[in-house]
Each structure stands twice: as C-alpha cells, then as structure tokens.
N, CA, C and O of each residue as an XYZ file, in Angstrom:
600
protein
N     -93.576    129.794    -10.860
C     -94.054    131.075    -10.374
C     -93.387    132.180    -11.207
O     -92.167    132.196    -11.371
N     -94.201    133.095    -11.725
C     -93.686    134.217    -12.515
C     -93.888    135.503    -11.724
O     -94.925    136.159    -11.828
N     -92.877    135.852    -10.930
C     -93.008    136.999    -10.047
C     -92.754    138.310    -10.777
O     -91.876    138.411    -11.633
N     -93.538    139.294    -10.417
C     -93.315    140.671    -10.841
C     -92.660    141.382     -9.674
O     -92.867    141.015     -8.517
N     -91.872    142.397     -9.979
C     -91.190    143.165     -8.942
C     -91.622    144.621     -9.025
O     -91.799    145.176    -10.109
N     -91.786    145.223     -7.854
C     -92.073    146.650     -7.741
C     -91.153    147.206     -6.666
O     -91.087    146.671     -5.560
N     -90.443    148.284     -6.993
C     -89.558    148.930     -6.027
C     -89.893    150.408     -5.954
O     -90.179    151.047     -6.966
N     -89.853    150.938     -4.747
C     -90.102    152.363     -4.527
C     -89.198    152.820     -3.392
O     -89.118    152.162     -2.355
N     -88.514    153.950     -3.586
C     -87.586    154.446     -2.587
C     -87.672    155.960     -2.520
O     -87.848    156.624     -3.542
N     -87.547    156.503     -1.323
C     -87.569    157.950     -1.155
C     -86.859    158.335      0.141
O     -86.637    157.504      1.022
N     -86.510    159.616      0.233
C     -85.837    160.142      1.416
C     -86.818    160.911      2.277
O     -87.715    161.587      1.772
N     -86.636    160.798      3.588
C     -87.398    161.610      4.538
C     -86.412    162.338      5.438
O     -85.345    161.819      5.764
N     -86.786    163.538      5.828
C     -85.967    164.310      6.752
C     -86.360    163.937      8.179
O     -87.058    164.676      8.873
N     -85.887    162.764      8.587
C     -86.174    162.246      9.929
C     -85.108    161.211     10.271
O     -84.626    160.500      9.389
N     -84.740    161.123     11.540
C     -83.800    160.071     11.959
C     -84.389    158.687     11.677
O     -85.606    158.505     11.705
N     -83.518    157.721     11.406
C     -83.976    156.368     11.093
C     -84.846    155.806     12.224
O     -85.794    155.066     11.961
N     -84.535    156.146     13.467
C     -85.323    155.645     14.601
C     -86.772    156.140     14.524
O     -87.700    155.398     14.844
N     -86.966    157.400     14.097
C     -88.322    157.949     13.976
C     -89.092    157.276     12.846
O     -90.268    156.945     13.003
N     -88.430    157.071     11.701
C     -89.081    156.406     10.563
C     -89.461    154.974     10.948
O     -90.561    154.512     10.644
N     -88.541    154.278     11.619
C     -88.789    152.903     12.052
C     -89.951    152.844     13.039
O     -90.831    151.993     12.914
N     -89.956    153.736     14.008
C     -91.020    153.763     15.016
C     -92.379    154.032     14.376
O     -93.374    153.403     14.737
N     -92.422    154.959     13.436
C     -93.666    155.280     12.732
C     -94.170    154.067     11.947
O     -95.338    153.693     12.052
N     -93.287    153.463     11.169
C     -93.706    152.348     10.304
C     -94.026    151.071     11.073
O     -94.816    150.257     10.596
N     -93.443    150.876     12.234
C     -93.734    149.649     12.982
C     -94.925    149.807     13.924
O     -95.249    148.888     14.676
N     -95.571    150.963     13.886
C     -96.868    151.156     14.549
C     -97.914    150.822     13.486
O     -98.023    151.530     12.485
N     -98.673    149.766     13.691
C     -99.607    149.286     12.671
C    -100.568    150.375     12.187
O    -101.010    150.345     11.038
N    -100.888    151.320     13.043
C    -101.818    152.387     12.649
C    -101.249    153.316     11.579
O    -101.985    154.115     11.001
N     -99.936    153.218     11.309
C     -99.356    154.054     10.255
C    -100.027    153.770      8.910
O    -100.120    154.655      8.059
N    -100.487    152.551      8.726
C    -101.104    152.199      7.440
C    -102.320    153.065      7.135
O    -102.541    153.434      5.981
N    -103.105    153.391      8.150
C    -104.276    154.220      7.917
C    -103.892    155.678      7.653
O    -104.666    156.426      7.056
N    -102.697    156.081      8.098
C    -102.216    157.442      7.856
C    -101.696    157.583      6.425
O    -101.913    158.614      5.788
N    -101.009    156.551      5.911
C    -100.340    156.675      4.612
C    -101.099    156.063      3.437
O    -100.670    156.209      2.293
N    -102.212    155.385      3.692
C    -102.985    154.772      2.614
C    -103.984    155.781      2.050
O    -104.649    156.481      2.813
N    -104.097    155.865      0.713
C    -105.080    156.788      0.130
C    -106.476    156.550      0.708
O    -106.925    155.410      0.827
N    -107.151    157.638      1.062
C    -108.475    157.555      1.702
C    -109.480    156.771      0.853
O    -110.318    156.048      1.393
N    -109.397    156.915     -0.477
C    -110.382    156.236     -1.332
C    -110.290    154.712     -1.257
O    -111.225    154.016     -1.653
N    -109.173    154.191     -0.753
C    -109.056    152.739     -0.580
C    -109.765    152.251      0.679
O    -109.982    151.051      0.848
N    -110.128    153.188      1.567
C    -110.894    152.863      2.770
C    -110.315    151.654      3.517
O    -111.019    150.685      3.799
N    -109.017    151.738      3.828
C    -108.335    150.649      4.528
C    -108.869    150.506      5.945
O    -109.016    151.490      6.669
N    -109.158    149.268      6.330
C    -109.607    148.965      7.686
C    -108.764    147.824      8.249
O    -108.543    146.809      7.588
N    -108.299    148.012      9.481
C    -107.605    146.936     10.183
C    -108.690    146.127     10.882
O    -109.324    146.611     11.820
N    -108.902    144.908     10.429
C    -109.983    144.073     10.952
C    -109.581    143.416     12.285
O    -110.350    143.416     13.246
N    -108.375    142.864     12.320
C    -107.859    142.287     13.558
C    -106.344    142.204     13.449
O    -105.787    142.149     12.353
N    -105.690    142.197     14.600
C    -104.239    142.140     14.630
C    -103.796    141.494     15.936
O    -104.453    141.617     16.969
N    -102.672    140.807     15.861
C    -102.131    140.186     17.070
C    -101.348    141.200     17.913
O    -100.820    140.846     18.967
N    -101.269    142.447     17.463
C    -100.598    143.490     18.229
C    -100.596    144.810     17.485
O    -100.859    144.850     16.283
N    -100.298    145.893     18.194
C    -100.276    147.221     17.581
C     -98.913    147.573     16.997
O     -98.815    148.424     16.113
N     -97.856    146.919     17.490
C     -96.522    147.138     16.964
C     -96.148    145.972     16.060
O     -96.440    144.817     16.369
N     -95.505    146.281     14.952
C     -95.077    145.240     14.021
C     -93.860    144.540     14.613
O     -92.823    145.154     14.866
N     -94.019    143.225     14.829
C     -92.953    142.388     15.368
C     -92.946    141.060     14.606
O     -93.898    140.731     13.898
N     -91.866    140.313     14.764
C     -91.745    139.012     14.114
C     -92.924    138.119     14.473
O     -93.259    137.966     15.648
N     -93.557    137.527     13.451
C     -94.662    136.604     13.663
C     -96.028    137.245     13.765
O     -97.036    136.538     13.793
N     -96.089    138.571     13.823
C     -97.385    139.246     13.941
C     -98.268    138.912     12.740
O     -97.797    138.806     11.608
N     -99.549    138.754     13.016
C    -100.528    138.561     11.951
C    -101.569    139.677     12.041
O    -101.839    140.222     13.111
N    -102.138    139.995     10.889
C    -103.178    141.017     10.848
C    -104.089    140.746      9.668
O    -103.667    140.185      8.656
N    -105.341    141.150      9.807
C    -106.327    141.054      8.728
C    -106.780    142.457      8.374
O    -106.996    143.299      9.246
N    -106.922    142.694      7.074
C    -107.298    144.010      6.572
C    -108.447    143.897      5.590
O    -108.746    142.823      5.067
N    -109.083    145.033      5.353
C    -110.140    145.146      4.361
C    -109.913    146.472      3.640
O    -109.527    147.466      4.256
N    -110.157    146.478      2.330
C    -109.969    147.690      1.548
C    -110.810    147.617      0.277
O    -111.222    146.541     -0.157
N    -111.054    148.791     -0.308
C    -111.753    148.853     -1.590
C    -110.717    148.973     -2.698
O    -110.026    149.986     -2.805
N    -110.613    147.963     -3.500
C    -109.760    148.030     -4.685
C    -110.702    148.261     -5.862
O    -110.872    149.403     -6.287
N    -111.304    147.234     -6.387
C    -112.398    147.368     -7.346
C    -113.687    147.153     -6.571
O    -114.668    147.880     -6.725
N    -113.644    146.133     -5.740
C    -114.703    145.846     -4.788
C    -114.012    145.686     -3.432
O    -112.782    145.677     -3.380
N    -114.749    145.562     -2.355
C    -114.105    145.389     -1.052
C    -113.488    143.996     -0.983
O    -114.143    142.991     -1.258
N    -112.211    143.964     -0.608
C    -111.508    142.691     -0.446
C    -110.925    142.626      0.959
O    -110.718    143.654      1.604
N    -110.667    141.427      1.419
C    -109.999    141.232      2.701
C    -108.764    140.371      2.458
O    -108.709    139.590      1.508
N    -107.781    140.529      3.329
C    -106.574    139.721      3.239
C    -105.901    139.658      4.599
O    -106.204    140.427      5.511
N    -104.976    138.713      4.699
C    -104.213    138.535      5.933
C    -102.733    138.687      5.618
O    -102.264    138.306      4.546
N    -102.007    139.255      6.579
C    -100.559    139.341      6.441
C     -99.891    138.717      7.658
O    -100.477    138.596      8.734
N     -98.650    138.332      7.442
C     -97.829    137.824      8.534
C     -96.441    138.439      8.382
O     -95.888    138.493      7.284
N     -95.896    138.894      9.488
C     -94.538    139.424      9.487
C     -93.594    138.221      9.574
O     -93.564    137.511     10.579
N     -92.825    138.008      8.500
C     -91.954    136.833      8.426
C     -90.492    137.157      8.724
O     -89.663    136.256      8.848
N     -90.181    138.450      8.838
C     -88.845    138.888      9.239
C     -88.982    140.264      9.864
O     -89.704    141.111      9.337
N     -88.300    140.503     10.981
C     -88.359    141.826     11.600
C     -87.155    142.038     12.501
O     -87.055    141.460     13.583
N     -86.247    142.874     12.033
C     -85.100    143.318     12.819
C     -84.822    144.751     12.398
O     -84.984    145.101     11.229
N     -84.403    145.579     13.348
C     -84.116    146.962     12.957
C     -83.087    146.969     11.819
O     -82.061    146.307     11.970
N     -83.262    147.590     10.816
C     -84.312    148.464     10.312
C     -84.862    147.862      9.022
O     -84.763    148.454      7.947
N     -85.447    146.664      9.158
C     -86.004    145.940      8.015
C     -87.090    145.005      8.521
O     -86.932    144.343      9.547
N     -88.199    144.960      7.783
C     -89.194    143.930      8.077
C     -89.867    143.488      6.789
O     -89.871    144.205      5.788
N     -90.440    142.280      6.839
C     -91.070    141.679      5.665
C     -92.468    141.236      6.049
O     -92.666    140.560      7.059
N     -93.449    141.634      5.218
C     -94.793    141.087      5.395
C     -95.139    140.264      4.167
O     -94.822    140.626      3.034
N     -95.798    139.147      4.428
C     -96.259    138.272      3.356
C     -97.768    138.138      3.484
O     -98.310    138.020      4.583
N     -98.425    138.159      2.345
C     -99.886    138.194      2.309
C    -100.428    136.905      1.705
O     -99.819    136.297      0.825
N    -101.597    136.512      2.211
C    -102.333    135.432      1.558
C    -103.822    135.779      1.597
O    -104.206    136.800      2.168
N    -104.631    134.962      1.014
C    -106.083    135.178      0.957
C    -106.409    136.516      0.294
O    -107.155    137.314      0.861
N    -105.870    136.773     -0.882
C    -106.116    138.059     -1.533
C    -106.131    137.896     -3.045
O    -106.178    136.782     -3.567
N    -106.090    139.019     -3.727
C    -105.988    139.016     -5.183
C    -104.641    138.466     -5.645
O    -104.465    138.106     -6.808
N    -103.703    138.411     -4.717
C    -102.363    137.972     -5.058
C    -102.157    136.517     -4.682
O    -102.486    136.096     -3.573
N    -101.611    135.757     -5.614
C    -101.237    134.379     -5.335
C    -100.003    134.373     -4.439
O     -99.831    133.502     -3.587
N     -99.141    135.384     -4.662
C     -97.913    135.531     -3.874
C     -97.671    137.018     -3.657
O     -97.835    137.818     -4.578
N     -97.281    137.389     -2.436
C     -96.963    138.786     -2.103
C     -95.936    138.791     -0.993
O     -96.177    138.274      0.097
N     -94.797    139.375     -1.278
C     -93.745    139.540     -0.268
C     -93.287    140.989     -0.353
O     -92.776    141.437     -1.380
N     -93.480    141.716      0.751
C     -93.187    143.150      0.807
C     -92.089    143.382      1.832
O     -92.292    143.191      3.031
N     -90.923    143.797      1.348
C     -89.786    144.093      2.216
C     -89.702    145.603      2.418
O     -89.696    146.373      1.457
N     -89.637    146.011      3.681
C     -89.529    147.419      4.065
C     -88.106    147.617      4.600
O     -87.683    146.914      5.517
N     -87.371    148.577      4.024
C     -85.986    148.814      4.435
C     -85.828    150.289      4.799
O     -86.295    151.173      4.081
N     -85.161    150.536      5.929
C     -84.924    151.897      6.424
C     -83.413    152.084      6.564
O     -82.788    151.506      7.453
N     -82.835    152.897      5.678
C     -81.394    153.128      5.688
C     -81.088    154.518      6.236
O     -81.622    155.524      5.770
N     -80.221    154.544      7.231
C     -79.779    155.820      7.808
C     -78.833    156.486      6.807
O     -77.792    155.931      6.458
N     -79.209    157.681      6.352
C     -78.347    158.452      5.455
C     -77.421    159.327      6.293
O     -76.213    159.376      6.059
N     -78.002    160.015      7.271
C     -77.234    160.776      8.259
C     -78.123    160.897      9.495
O     -79.152    160.225      9.579
N     -77.750    161.729     10.439
C     -78.500    161.813     11.694
C     -79.963    162.225     11.512
O     -80.814    161.875     12.330
N     -80.250    162.959     10.456
C     -81.608    163.483     10.263
C     -82.217    163.137      8.918
O     -83.130    163.820      8.453
N     -81.720    162.086      8.290
C     -82.288    161.704      6.998
C     -82.261    160.183      6.850
O     -81.285    159.520      7.202
N     -83.364    159.652      6.318
C     -83.535    158.206      6.152
C     -84.069    157.910      4.752
O     -84.934    158.618      4.237
N     -83.538    156.856      4.153
C     -84.103    156.363      2.894
C     -85.052    155.224      3.244
O     -84.668    154.277      3.930
N     -86.286    155.320      2.772
C     -87.283    154.261      2.960
C     -87.458    153.566      1.617
O     -87.758    154.209      0.611
N     -87.270    152.263      1.606
C     -87.386    151.488      0.377
C     -88.418    150.381      0.570
O     -88.404    149.661      1.568
N     -89.301    150.265     -0.398
C     -90.272    149.172     -0.444
C     -89.932    148.302     -1.637
O     -89.825    148.788     -2.763
N     -89.763    147.015     -1.384
C     -89.497    146.045     -2.440
C     -90.619    145.010     -2.390
O     -90.805    144.332     -1.380
N     -91.357    144.898     -3.482
C     -92.488    143.971     -3.515
C     -92.293    142.965     -4.639
O     -92.053    143.336     -5.788
N     -92.400    141.688     -4.292
C     -92.450    140.607     -5.269
C     -93.863    140.070     -5.215
O     -94.372    139.760     -4.138
N     -94.511    139.956     -6.388
C     -95.886    139.483     -6.379
C     -96.229    138.671     -7.610
O     -95.568    138.753     -8.646
N     -97.276    137.891     -7.466
C     -97.897    137.183     -8.582
C     -99.404    137.259     -8.353
O     -99.890    136.965     -7.261
N    -100.130    137.651     -9.382
C    -101.586    137.713     -9.285
C    -102.180    136.317     -9.372
O    -101.572    135.402     -9.926
N    -103.366    136.169     -8.822
C    -104.128    134.920     -8.949
C    -104.550    134.720    -10.415
O    -104.380    135.619    -11.239
N    -105.078    133.582    -10.724
C    -105.778    133.280    -11.972
C    -104.870    133.084    -13.183
O    -105.304    133.293    -14.315
N    -103.614    132.685    -12.963
C    -102.739    132.285    -14.071
C    -102.635    133.293    -15.191
O    -102.316    134.460    -14.964
N    -102.910    132.832    -16.423
C    -102.782    133.679    -17.610
C    -103.672    134.920    -17.520
O    -103.249    136.018    -17.882
N    -104.886    134.744    -17.043
C    -105.805    135.885    -16.918
C    -105.225    136.912    -15.945
O    -105.268    138.112    -16.218
N    -104.689    136.458    -14.822
C    -104.065    137.354    -13.861
C    -102.882    138.093    -14.455
O    -102.690    139.280    -14.191
N    -102.071    137.383    -15.272
C    -100.900    138.023    -15.884
C    -101.314    139.161    -16.818
O    -100.543    140.098    -17.021
N    -102.507    139.093    -17.383
C    -102.991    140.171    -18.263
C    -103.206    141.469    -17.475
O    -103.235    142.549    -18.065
N    -103.356    141.372    -16.156
C    -103.610    142.547    -15.319
C    -102.367    143.028    -14.557
O    -102.467    143.911    -13.705
N    -101.198    142.448    -14.862
C     -99.977    142.845    -14.144
C     -99.643    144.313    -14.360
O     -99.245    144.997    -13.417
N     -99.794    144.806    -15.575
C     -99.524    146.215    -15.861
C    -100.431    147.124    -15.051
O     -99.987    148.138    -14.512
N    -101.694    146.760    -14.968
C    -102.666    147.525    -14.175
C    -102.257    147.512    -12.696
O    -102.285    148.546    -12.028
N    -101.879    146.340    -12.199
C    -101.470    146.221    -10.792
C    -100.237    147.084    -10.521
O    -100.167    147.745     -9.485
N     -99.272    147.089    -11.430
C     -98.072    147.905    -11.253
C     -98.415    149.394    -11.254
O     -97.855    150.152    -10.462
N     -99.326    149.823    -12.129
C     -99.745    151.234    -12.158
C    -100.431    151.624    -10.852
O    -100.183    152.709    -10.326
N    -101.291    150.754    -10.322
C    -101.959    151.024     -9.043
C    -100.922    151.136     -7.921
O    -101.010    152.032     -7.082
N     -99.944    150.232     -7.906
C     -98.899    150.283     -6.879
C     -98.125    151.593     -6.970
O     -97.822    152.195     -5.940
N     -97.796    152.050     -8.181
C     -97.076    153.321     -8.346
C     -97.868    154.470     -7.740
O     -97.300    155.315     -7.048
N     -99.166    154.512     -7.989
C    -100.009    155.591     -7.454
C    -100.114    155.497     -5.927
O     -99.994    156.505     -5.230
N    -100.333    154.303     -5.421
C    -100.458    154.118     -3.969
C     -99.159    154.512     -3.269
O     -99.191    155.188     -2.241
N     -98.023    154.097     -3.816
C     -96.755    154.394     -3.154
C     -96.318    155.840     -3.336
O     -95.582    156.358     -2.497
N     -96.744    156.507     -4.398
C     -96.500    157.950     -4.519
C     -97.260    158.679     -3.408
O     -96.739    159.611     -2.794
N     -98.498    158.241     -3.158
C     -99.285    158.819     -2.062
C     -98.629    158.513     -0.712
O     -98.521    159.391      0.145
N     -98.198    157.278     -0.530
C     -97.564    156.881      0.732
C     -96.320    157.721      1.003
O     -96.057    158.101      2.144
N     -95.555    158.010     -0.051
C     -94.358    158.831      0.100
C     -94.722    160.203      0.648
O     -94.134    160.650      1.633
N     -95.687    160.879      0.021
C     -96.068    162.220      0.470
C     -96.663    162.188      1.873
O     -96.365    163.060      2.690
N     -97.490    161.205      2.159
C     -98.120    161.101      3.483
C     -97.082    160.797      4.569
O     -97.190    161.297      5.689
N     -96.084    159.984      4.239
C     -95.026    159.668      5.200
C     -94.187    160.907      5.498
O     -93.903    161.208      6.657
N     -93.793    161.619      4.450
C     -93.000    162.846      4.633
C     -93.756    163.817      5.523
O     -93.171    164.409      6.431
N     -95.045    163.988      5.275
C     -95.866    164.904      6.072
C     -95.977    164.421      7.520
O     -95.814    165.207      8.452
N     -96.253    163.144      7.704
C     -96.432    162.600      9.062
C     -95.143    162.699      9.873
O     -95.183    163.039     11.056
N     -94.005    162.406      9.253
C     -92.745    162.457      9.991
C     -92.311    163.882     10.307
O     -91.595    164.104     11.284
N     -92.731    164.853      9.496
C     -92.454    166.265      9.803
C     -93.219    166.684     11.058
O     -92.761    167.530     11.826
N     -94.395    166.075     11.253
C     -95.270    166.463     12.362
C     -94.901    165.781     13.680
O     -95.447    166.122     14.730
N     -93.980    164.822     13.628
C     -93.575    164.128     14.872
C     -92.695    165.006     15.736
O     -92.267    164.584     16.811
C-alpha cells in the first residue's frame, strides 16, 4: 500500500467543547462542505458521531459518487472515520480538537489515503491533493463562521 498523507490545521475562536459538539453532529458536514459538491447524507445509524457509527453519502466530484464511512475511534476530542466503496482504495481521516485556551481550539485533519486503480490512480494523486486543499480551505472558513454564530 502506497499511502498519501494530507494534513490541515487551523484555529477557531471557540471552546473545545463547542468545536467538538459542532463536528460530532453529522449535519455539520452539510454546513462546511462546498455547495458545488452537493453533499447528501443518504443514511446514517445516528445523528451524533459515536464509536461504530456508519453513514452513507453521495456527492458530485467529477460525477456523482456514493460512499460509506464508519467511525473506528471516538473519544473526546478525537475521532476517526474510515471510508470504503469510493474512489479511494484506502481512506482514514483523523479529526483532532486541541484546547489552546478557554476560548480557542486547534482543529486538525489528518488523512491517509490511496486511490483505486493502482498505477493509474497514482497518476491522479496530485489532483486529489489539490482538491483536498481547496475543500479543506473552504471547510476552515465555514467552520470559523459557523462557530462564531453559535
């Protein structure tokens, strides 16, 4: 397995409890995902992200794709979702919430991934990394805005 890594980190002016509560509400994804991706939650075993939760999603990347995730680790203030049935052969997304002080939190996303289709998939790794950078830049701004409004 030849994993690629993507990391993104930013600060929000919100207590860690507020950031955690926002991110563990599954509907946060529709708030922070770029509208052009048209993210849809198809089904979920619950509205709050907890250990073992599963969910199915649909989105427009190049064409409409669907995928499933499972929460494989969840304890305050960290959770991990792993994806299958998608463009990715492997996807592990770790979400970390670090308390900086009473009113500031660092949110870090760590993603390990491998695209499907072997050598052909590896040719698109740069494209996938660029898309992730754009999506997570949007997520950062949308999260900052949403947490200010809480």
